[in-house]
C-alpha positions in Angstrom: 0.0 0.0 0.0 1.2 3.5 -0.8 0.4 6.7 1.0 1.3 10.3 0.0 4.0 12.3 1.7 5.7 15.7 1.4 9.4 16.6 1.9 9.6 20.0 3.5 12.0 22.3 5.3 11.9 25.5 7.4 15.3 27.2 7.7 17.2 24.0 7.0 15.2 21.9 9.5 13.8 19.2 7.2 10.9 16.8 7.5 8.9 14.0 5.9 5.3 14.8 6.5 2.4 12.4 6.0 -1.0 14.2 5.8 -3.7 11.7 6.7 -6.3 13.9 5.2 -7.7 11.6 2.5 -7.7 8.3 4.3 -5.4 5.9 6.1 -6.1 7.7 9.4 -5.8 4.4 11.4 -2.3 3.6 10.2 0.5 4.1 12.7 4.3 4.1 12.1 6.7 2.1 14.2 10.0 3.5 15.5 11.9 1.3 13.1 9.7 2.4 10.1 10.3 6.1 11.0 14.1 5.5 11.3 14.1 3.9 7.9 12.1 6.7 6.3 14.4 9.3 7.8 17.6 7.4 6.9 18.5 7.7 10.6 22.0 6.1 10.3 22.7 7.4 6.9 25.0 10.2 5.8 22.2 12.7 5.2 19.3 11.8 7.6 16.0 13.7 7.6 15.6 15.6 10.8 12.0 14.6 11.7 8.9 12.8 10.7 5.4 14.2 11.1 1.8 12.9 10.7 -1.1 15.2 10.2 -4.6 14.1 10.9 -8.2 15.5 10.9 -9.7 16.5 14.2 -13.2 17.6 13.2 -12.7 20.8 11.2 -9.2 21.2 12.6 -6.0 19.1 12.5 -3.6 17.2 14.9 0.1 17.1 14.3 2.4 14.4 15.8 6.1 15.0 15.6 8.8 12.3 15.8 12.6 12.7 15.9 14.5 10.8 13.3 15.4 8.1 15.8 11.6 7.3 15.9 10.9 8.8 19.3 7.8 10.9 19.7 8.4 14.5 20.7 6.1 17.1 22.2 6.3 19.8 19.6 8.3 21.1 16.6 7.5 24.7 15.5 9.4 24.5 12.2 7.5 21.3 11.5 4.2 23.1 12.3 5.1 25.9 9.8 5.6 23.2 7.1 2.3 21.6 8.0 0.5 24.9 7.3 2.0 25.0 3.8 0.7 21.5 3.1 -2.8 22.3 4.3 -2.8 25.4 2.1 -2.1 23.3 -0.9 -4.8 20.7 -0.1 -7.5 23.0 1.1 -6.9 26.3 -0.7 -7.1 28.5 2.4 -4.6 30.3 4.5 -5.5 29.8 8.1 -5.8 26.7 10.2 -6.0 25.5 13.8 -3.5 22.7 14.5 -3.2 20.8 17.8 0.2 19.4 19.0 0.4 17.7 22.4 -3.0 19.0 23.4 -2.1 22.7 22.6 -4.0 24.5 19.9 -2.1 26.7 17.5 -3.8 29.4 15.4 -1.9 29.7 12.1 -2.0 32.0 9.1 -0.1 32.5 6.0 0.8 36.2 5.6 2.3 38.4 3.0 5.6 37.2 1.3 4.7 33.6 2.3 5.5 34.2 6.0 3.7 31.7 8.2 2.4 33.4 11.4 1.9 31.1 14.5 0.1 32.3 17.6 2.1 30.9 20.6 1.4 30.6 24.3 3.9 32.3 26.6 6.8 30.1 27.5 7.0 28.9 31.1 10.2 29.1 33.2 10.5 25.6 34.8 13.8 26.4 36.6 16.1 29.4 36.6 19.8 29.8 37.1 20.8 26.2 36.4 24.6 25.7 36.5 25.7 22.8 34.3 29.1 22.1 32.8 30.2 25.6 34.0 27.4 27.3 32.1 24.4 29.0 33.6 21.0 28.9 31.9 17.2 28.7 32.4 14.9 25.8 31.7 11.9 26.9 29.7 8.9 25.0 28.2 7.6 26.5 25.0 5.8 23.3 23.9 9.2 21.6 24.0 11.9 21.5 26.7 14.6 24.0 26.3 17.7 25.1 28.2 18.3 28.7 27.2 21.7 30.4 27.8 22.7 34.0 27.1 26.1 33.2 25.6 28.6 35.9 26.3 31.7 34.4 24.9 32.7 34.5 21.2 31.3 31.6 19.2 33.5 28.5 19.1 33.7 26.6 15.9 30.7 24.3 15.4 32.6 21.2 16.4 33.6 22.6 19.8 30.3 24.3 20.3 28.4 21.0 19.5 30.6 19.1 22.0 29.9 21.7 24.7 26.1 21.6 24.1 26.0 17.8 23.9 27.6 17.5 27.4 24.8 19.8 28.7 22.1 17.8 26.9 23.4 14.5 28.4 23.9 15.8 31.9 22.1 13.8 34.6 20.3 16.9 35.8 17.9 16.5 32.8 17.4 12.7 33.1 15.3 10.9 31.9 13.6 13.3 29.4 16.7 15.2 28.3 16.6 18.8 27.1 17.3 20.8 24.0 20.2 23.3 24.4 20.1 26.8 23.1 22.8 29.4 23.2 21.8 32.9 22.1 23.9 36.1 21.6 22.6 39.6 21.6 23.9 41.4 18.5 22.0 44.6 19.0 18.7 45.7 20.6 16.0 43.5 19.1 18.4 41.2 17.2 19.7 37.9 18.6 21.5 34.9 17.1 20.5 31.5 18.3 22.3 28.1 18.0 20.5 24.9 19.1 21.5 21.3 19.9 18.4 19.1 19.6 17.8 16.0 21.6 16.6 12.9 19.7 18.4 14.1 16.6 21.5 14.6 18.7 23.1 17.3 16.7 23.3 21.0 16.2 20.6 22.2 14.0 20.5 24.8 11.2 17.5 26.1 13.2 15.1 25.2 15.9 12.0 27.5 15.9 10.7 26.6 19.4 14.3 27.1 20.8 14.5 30.4 19.0 11.1 31.4 20.4 12.2 30.4 24.0 15.5 32.4 23.5 13.6 35.5 22.3 11.3 35.3 25.3 14.2 35.0 27.7 15.9 38.0 26.0 12.7 40.0 26.1 12.0 39.2 29.8 15.6 40.0 31.0 15.9 43.2 29.0 12.4 44.5 29.2 12.2 44.5 25.4 8.7 44.5 24.0 9.2 45.4 20.3 9.7 43.0 17.5 12.6 40.6 17.9 14.6 39.4 14.9 16.3 36.1 15.1 19.3 34.8 13.1 19.8 31.1 12.8 22.4 29.3 10.6 19.5 28.2 8.4 17.7 31.5 8.1 15.9 34.3 9.9 12.6 34.6 11.8 10.7 37.2 13.9 8.9 37.1 17.2 6.3 39.6 18.5 5.2 39.8 22.1 2.1 41.9 22.7 -0.3 42.8 25.6 2.1 41.8 28.4 2.8 38.4 26.7 -0.8 37.5 26.3 -0.5 37.7 22.5 2.6 36.1 21.1 3.5 35.4 17.5 6.3 33.6 15.7 6.8 34.4 12.0 9.0 32.5 9.6 9.1 30.7 6.2 9.1 27.2 5.0 9.0 25.4 1.7 7.6 22.2 0.2 10.5 20.7 -1.7 8.7 17.8 -3.4 6.0 15.2 -2.8 5.6 11.5 -3.5 4.4 8.2 -2.1 5.6 5.9 0.7 5.3 2.2 0.6 3.8 0.9 3.9 
């Protein structure tokens, strides 16, 4: 049996997405099948795997790391899901649920996807780990956020440093995504993320960037638009009404579509 899929990416973070919108809703993928689809042990693995299903008039997204493990949320993946739904339903706004949280989404001018986000939650502040101090935030996914004051190391050294933090027993058993951000000027930050499950530095992680922007905004009393630079591209965050209305804006693309043999 064959089912349709899309290959997408947002700022270099790439996905195989299966939209169960025309049947096959009862089919589920095993960890092994997801690993195979994502070429987990290959030279060029896909970062993540996503299923998208109907929920009445709305949709439910489930995200899996390329090792086959389910993860609570992926904001870059959500952006790509919006693009797929636009192609299939010829409209530009959708409500998509991930891990019981509803996200209002809309495609704006210049193909920016705008996602309304809940305010991140500080779970623990001033955590000292591997001689680095950061804060644990939940923005739909678990993130350690560090205002990185040193000059950037090369990516090999930086990834090694972030990996040690991610693997530290403080975050056992669930692990944590690690984000270093640097303030370049007022309203402009650069973010680098090591993602658990994928176990590598990413070109971008949107939920990590959103968490970093929130931390920057809170600690600097900055309420205007925040621009974010990732290695894979740029995005914007807007916090309004004392963090009651929060928006993440970025782009994605559908690279191609095809069929999976199941």
